[in-house]
VEXDREN-2710 file (C-alpha; in Angstrom, 1 decimal):
% VEXDREN-2710
k/r/px/py/pz
1/MET/72.3/-57.9/-31.8
2/ASN/70.6/-54.8/-30.5
3/LEU/71.0/-52.0/-33.2
4/LYS/69.8/-49.4/-30.7
5/LYS/72.6/-50.3/-28.3
6/ILE/75.2/-50.5/-31.1
7/THR/74.1/-47.0/-32.2
8/SER/74.5/-45.6/-28.7
9/LEU/78.0/-47.2/-28.4
10/ILE/79.1/-45.9/-31.8
11/LEU/77.8/-42.5/-30.7
12/LEU/79.9/-42.7/-27.5
13/TRP/83.1/-43.8/-29.3
14/SER/82.8/-41.2/-32.1
15/MET/82.2/-38.5/-29.5
16/ILE/85.4/-39.6/-27.6
17/ALA/87.3/-39.7/-30.9
18/MET/86.1/-36.3/-32.0
19/THR/86.8/-34.7/-28.6
20/TYR/90.3/-36.1/-28.6
21/THR/91.2/-35.1/-32.2
22/GLY/89.5/-31.8/-31.6
23/ILE/91.7/-31.0/-28.6
24/ILE/94.9/-32.1/-30.5
25/LEU/93.9/-29.9/-33.5
26/PHE/93.2/-27.0/-31.2
27/ILE/96.7/-27.0/-29.8
28/ALA/98.6/-28.3/-32.8
29/PRO/100.8/-26.0/-34.9
30/GLN/99.3/-24.3/-37.9
31/GLY/99.4/-26.3/-41.1
32/ARG/102.4/-24.5/-42.6
33/ILE/104.4/-25.1/-39.4
34/ALA/103.3/-28.7/-39.0
35/ASN/104.2/-29.6/-42.6
36/TRP/107.5/-27.7/-42.5
37/ALA/108.6/-29.4/-39.3
38/ASN/107.0/-32.8/-40.0
39/TRP/105.1/-32.4/-36.7
40/GLU/103.7/-35.6/-35.1
41/LEU/102.0/-36.5/-31.9
42/LEU/101.8/-40.2/-30.8
43/GLY/102.9/-41.2/-34.3
44/LEU/100.2/-39.2/-36.2
45/THR/100.7/-36.1/-38.3
46/LYS/98.3/-33.1/-38.2
47/SER/96.9/-34.1/-41.6
48/GLU/96.1/-37.6/-40.1
49/TYR/94.4/-36.0/-37.1
50/THR/92.4/-33.8/-39.4
51/ALA/91.3/-36.8/-41.5
52/LEU/90.3/-38.7/-38.4
53/HIS/88.3/-35.8/-37.0
54/SER/86.5/-35.4/-40.3
55/THR/85.6/-39.1/-40.7
56/PHE/84.5/-39.4/-37.1
57/MET/82.3/-36.3/-37.6
58/VAL/80.5/-38.3/-40.4
59/ILE/79.9/-41.3/-38.3
60/PHE/78.9/-39.1/-35.4
61/VAL/76.2/-37.4/-37.5
62/ILE/74.9/-40.7/-38.8
63/ALA/74.8/-42.2/-35.3
64/SER/73.1/-39.1/-34.0
65/LEU/70.4/-39.3/-36.6
66/LEU/69.9/-43.0/-35.8
67/HIS/69.9/-42.2/-32.1
68/ILE/67.1/-39.6/-32.7
69/TYR/65.2/-42.2/-34.7
70/TYR/65.4/-44.9/-32.0
71/ASN/64.6/-42.4/-29.2
72/PHE/62.0/-40.3/-31.0
73/LYS/59.3/-40.8/-28.4
74/PRO/61.3/-39.8/-25.4
75/ILE/62.6/-36.7/-27.3
76/VAL/59.0/-35.7/-28.2
77/SER/58.1/-36.2/-24.6
78/TYR/60.6/-33.5/-23.7
79/LEU/58.5/-31.1/-25.8
80/THR/55.1/-31.8/-24.3
81/ASN/53.4/-30.2/-21.3
82/GLN/51.5/-31.9/-18.5
83/ALA/48.4/-32.2/-20.7
84/LYS/50.5/-34.2/-23.2
85/GLU/50.3/-31.3/-25.7
86/LEU/53.2/-30.7/-28.1
87/VAL/54.9/-27.4/-27.1
88/ILE/58.1/-26.5/-28.9
89/PHE/59.2/-23.8/-26.5
90/THR/59.1/-25.6/-23.2
91/LYS/61.2/-24.2/-20.4
92/GLU/63.9/-26.8/-21.1
93/MET/63.9/-25.9/-24.8
94/VAL/64.2/-22.2/-24.0
95/VAL/67.1/-22.8/-21.6
96/ALA/68.9/-25.1/-24.2
97/THR/68.4/-22.6/-26.9
98/ILE/69.7/-19.7/-24.8
99/VAL/72.8/-21.7/-23.8
100/THR/73.5/-22.5/-27.5
101/LEU/73.0/-18.9/-28.5
102/ILE/75.4/-17.7/-25.8
103/PHE/78.1/-20.0/-27.2
104/VAL/77.4/-18.8/-30.8
105/ILE/77.3/-15.1/-30.0
106/GLY/80.1/-15.2/-27.4
107/THR/82.4/-16.9/-29.9
108/LEU/81.6/-14.7/-32.9
109/TYR/81.8/-11.5/-31.0
110/GLU/84.9/-12.7/-29.1
111/MET/83.4/-12.1/-25.7
112/PRO/85.0/-13.5/-22.5
113/PRO/85.4/-16.3/-21.6
114/PHE/85.2/-17.5/-25.2
115/SER/87.8/-15.1/-26.4
116/THR/90.1/-16.2/-23.5
117/PHE/89.7/-19.8/-24.6
118/LEU/90.4/-19.1/-28.2
119/SER/93.4/-16.9/-27.3
120/PHE/94.8/-19.9/-25.5
121/GLY/94.6/-21.9/-28.7
122/ASP/96.4/-19.1/-30.6
123/LYS/99.2/-19.0/-28.0
124/ALA/99.5/-22.8/-28.2
125/LYS/99.9/-22.6/-31.9
126/ASP/102.5/-19.7/-31.6
127/TYR/104.4/-21.9/-29.2
128/TRP/105.3/-24.3/-32.0
129/ILE/106.7/-21.4/-34.1
130/GLY/109.2/-20.7/-31.4
131/ILE/110.3/-24.3/-31.5
132/TYR/110.3/-25.1/-35.2
133/GLY/110.4/-21.7/-36.9
134/GLU/108.5/-20.8/-40.0
135/PRO/109.0/-21.9/-43.6
136/PRO/110.7/-19.2/-45.8
137/TYR/107.4/-19.0/-47.9
138/GLY/104.0/-20.7/-48.1
139/HIS/104.1/-24.4/-48.9
140/ALA/107.8/-24.3/-49.3
141/GLU/108.0/-28.1/-48.7
142/LEU/106.1/-28.7/-51.9
143/SER/108.7/-26.9/-54.1
144/SER/111.2/-28.8/-56.1
145/LEU/114.8/-28.6/-54.8
146/LYS/115.7/-26.4/-57.7
147/VAL/112.8/-23.9/-57.1
148/PHE/113.4/-24.0/-53.3
149/ILE/117.1/-23.1/-53.7
150/LYS/116.2/-20.3/-56.1
151/LYS/113.5/-18.8/-53.9
152/THR/115.6/-18.9/-50.8
153/LYS/118.6/-17.4/-52.7
154/LEU/120.9/-20.1/-51.6
155/ASP/124.1/-20.8/-53.5
156/GLU/123.2/-23.9/-55.5
157/GLN/126.6/-25.6/-55.6
158/GLU/127.1/-25.0/-51.9
159/ALA/123.6/-26.2/-51.0
160/LEU/124.0/-29.4/-53.0
161/SER/127.5/-30.0/-51.6
162/ASN/126.1/-29.7/-48.1
163/LEU/123.4/-32.2/-48.8
164/GLN/125.9/-34.7/-50.3
165/GLN/128.3/-34.2/-47.3
166/ALA/125.4/-34.8/-44.9
167/GLY/124.5/-38.1/-46.7
168/ILE/121.1/-36.7/-47.9
169/VAL/119.8/-38.9/-50.8
170/PHE/117.8/-37.3/-53.6
171/ASP/117.2/-38.2/-57.3
172/SER/117.3/-34.8/-59.0
173/LEU/116.8/-31.1/-58.6
174/ASP/113.2/-31.7/-59.7
175/GLU/112.4/-33.8/-56.6
176/LYS/110.1/-32.1/-54.1
177/LEU/111.7/-31.0/-50.8
178/ILE/109.1/-32.9/-48.8
179/ASP/109.8/-36.1/-50.7
180/ILE/113.6/-35.7/-50.0
181/ALA/112.9/-35.1/-46.4
182/LYS/110.7/-38.3/-46.0
183/ARG/113.2/-40.4/-47.9
184/ASN/115.9/-39.3/-45.5
185/ASN/113.7/-39.5/-42.4
186/LYS/114.0/-35.8/-41.8
187/SER/111.7/-32.7/-41.9
188/PRO/111.8/-30.2/-44.7
189/ASN/113.2/-27.7/-42.1
190/ASP/116.1/-30.1/-41.4
191/ILE/116.9/-30.3/-45.1
192/TYR/116.8/-26.5/-45.4
193/GLU/119.2/-26.1/-42.4
194/ILE/121.6/-28.5/-43.9
195/MET/121.6/-26.7/-47.2
196/ASP/122.0/-23.3/-45.5
197/SER/124.8/-24.5/-43.1
198/GLU/128.4/-23.4/-43.4
199/GLY/131.0/-26.1/-43.9
200/THR/130.7/-29.8/-43.5
201/ILE/127.8/-31.3/-41.5
END
């Protein structure tokens, strides 16, 4: 087997994976919304997309270092002049550096078209709020049923009665809202809406 070819192919696949997961995370709802609504795309949650993006970043870095190792001579040749002398700031290096700095400065100082691009990402994330709404407080899905009812000022008897009438199964008031939601194949938001509903579901 040719390790150089394997490295290049791993680099290609990891780049594709990072690009795909990066795009999804760019337009995905914010974490509090994704967890509250049990958001998924193609069967994967936002947390799973984040995990994939992170692990592929590791393999991308390793493959990149190996790629540099296997292609060290050609890379060095990019930094030499016609007399075969090593020159760090060749015309190509200067252009590459300028392009990189434009992206860094343009992003940090929110200059167009970078600000426009980032604004699109913010609008995409806000779109999901209109669909799923927001949790009543941060990490509400991690609260126990008892704490959640107390913090949202729901009537405990009525909330529990609504859950029972809707066929929602839970062990006790100490069970986390997110666990109840998963067990019943619903989102935490669904459970909240059932508890807060009027009359029989």
